[in-house]
Every structure is written in C-alpha cells, then in structure tokens.
N, C-alpha and C positions, 0 to 999 in steps of 0.2 A: 502438370500436364491437361488443359481446357479440356473438361467436358462438356462434350454437344449434348444439347438439350434433343434432337433427333436426329434421325439420317438424313440427308440428300431426298433421298425417295420416298420418307415418308413427311416428307415436308413440301411435296409436292415438285421437287425437282425436275430437272429437264431429263431426256429420255435417254442421256450418256448416263446421269448420275445413277438413274435406277438399274441400267444396264452393269457399270461398275459394281454395284452394291451386290449383284448376284455374282461375281466373279472373282474366284478364286483366289487368283495371283494376285489383284488388288486387295483382297483383305490381306493374304497372309505379308502382304509387303507393308501393309497402313499399320498390321502389328508388330511386326518386326521391326519398322521403324520406330515405331513408340518405345518398345521394350529397349532399342540400343541406345535411342535416346535418354531415358528415365535410368536405365543400371549404367550408362557412360555418369550422366548427375551422381548417381546415388554412391560411386567407386571412385569418385573425381581425385580424391585426397592419398589411392594407396600408384605407388611408384608401377606404371604401365595399363592403368586403369582395370578394365576388366581382366585383361589377361592377366594382371599382378594380382589381383580375388582370383583367379581363380589357380593360379600355383600357390598362394598362402592357403588358401581352404581345402586343395587337394593335400597338401602337403598336411594340415592340421588333421584332417579327418581320412586319409586312408594311407593304408601298408603300401606303397610303391618302390620304395627301395633307393635306390641312386639318384644320384641329380640327373642323369641322362635317362634313367627309367622313367622318372617324372615326366621329361620331356617329351617320351615316348608317348607316354600316359595322355597326356593333354595334346597332343599332334603339335608340338611345338620346334622349330626348327632348333637344334642343340646348341648351337652359337648365339643366337637370337635370346635361350634359355640363360646361356652363360651372362649374359649383359641386363635380361630381366630381375636374376638371380644378384648380381653385381648391385643394382638400384636397390633392389630387395634389403640387400644386408646391406648397404650405407642407410636407408631406414631405418634400421634397428628393429624390422618385421622378422627376418629367418636370421640360421647362421646355417652357414656348411662345414658339416663335419664329418673325419674321415668314418667309411664303414666298416664296422668290427671286422668283417667277413671276407672284404677287399678295402686294405688300406689305400688303394689307388683311386678308391670310388670314393664320392662324397656322397653325403646323407642332406638331407634338407631340412629342416627343423626350424617349427615356428616357436617364436621367443615369445615371452609374455606381454612385452608391447604389443607383437603379431596380431598373438588370440585376443587381446582385449578389441584392437580395432576390428580383427575380424566378429566379432561381437556384434559391432557398430555397425559393419559394411551389410550384415546379416540383418539385421532389424531396417534399414535404410532397402537395401535390396526387396524383402517383402513388403514394407510399405509400397513402395514404387509400384511391384506386379500389384497389390491390392488395389491400387489406383488404375491400374492398365485392365483390370479384370470385374472393375466395379460395376458393371451394366451386368453381369451375372451372379446370382443367389451363390450361399458358400455350397451347395449340390451340382449346381451347372457348374463350377470352379471347377471340382472335385474331376466332375465328367469330362468338361474342357482337359485338365492337365492330362487325365489318364488318354481318353481319344487322340492327343497331342502325339506321346508318347509310344503308343500303338504306329501311330505312323511315323513317327519317324523312324524307329526300331525298324520297321518296314524298310522305309525306303535304306536307310542306313546298310540294311543286311545287302542290297541289290546294288548299292554303290557307296560304297565306303567313302570318304573322306582321307586325303593321304595326309593334309593338315589342318585341322578343324577350325585354328585360327586363323590361316591364309582364306579358309571358303569361309569364313565371317565376315575379312575382310574385304573379299570379292563382291559378297553380297550386300554389301552396305555401300561401297562404291559405285554400287549399279543403282542404289534406290535415289529418286530424284531428291533433290535437297529443300523444295519445296513444292508442296499441293498445289496443281493445277485443277483439280475437280472440285 
C-alpha cells in the first residue's frame, strides 16, 4: 500500500477533492477498498481467501458446534460452506469429524498445519491493518476501532445481513476498480 504524503485537499487540490475528503461515503469506500486489497493479499495462500481464513479462525477460536452451525455463524450458505470445507480439508488445514452429540453432524477441527498457518495469517493481517492505520497513533487506533465497532453494532442491530459474505461481495463489487480522484 502506497502511503500518500498528504491529502488532496491539504496539497491544494481541487474543490472536488476538498469536498470528497469531507464525504463519509467516500472515506468509508477508500478505507474499505484498501482493507479488502490488503487482506486479500495477506490471505492469498489459504483456499477461499478471506472466507477460508474466517472459517479456520472461527473453528479454532469459537465453540460453534457443527459444520452447519459454523456456516450460520459466518453467514455462509451451507452449500458454499461444503465446497469451502472440501478445499480446506484437501489442503490439510481442517478435518471434519463426527459430532459426539449427533453422529449425523460434522464438527470442523483445525489441524496442526491449519493452526500454524492461522498464526502466520494473523501476523500478516495485523501488519496489513497497521499499514492501513499508519496515520493514527496507538490511542487513535484504539479509539477508531472502538468507535467503528459501536457504529457497526448499531447498524447491524437495525439492518442485520442475511449473509455477511454476500454483503461483503456486493459492496466489493460496487467499489470502483481504480480511483479517478
């Protein structure tokens, strides 16, 4: 990610540039586009990219139960989840084991290889986030994250997505592929 030395407005940019820097939608779009690009690059080696990472991270860190419960928790269609788990299992990152409470259900278990890759991916994501938030000092980063979580929780409470991954795909598809500003 290339870091600009100043904003267009600070550099004496056009009136349009100055107006855009005050626009919340523009700012959110730019930050989201930067985050998606950085996260996609950081997670390129995991099958399924960011979705595959979410599956591994959630299976490793949360007690969500069955494969179906994991799909619901992440907002991934169960059919898509099956294919994703097939790819993650073929890569040796997860295993599906019978659930002791319900032998018809499968639990997703992260393998040793998956745990090691998860640690590497976490470090890469932390570095990508640090790069993205580089203009902020440590206190401002904590405050930004806290405020962003509060706004996200507020919006989610009134308009919860049916499928989080589909929503992210939709927003990503709507972003311009190159900046014209």
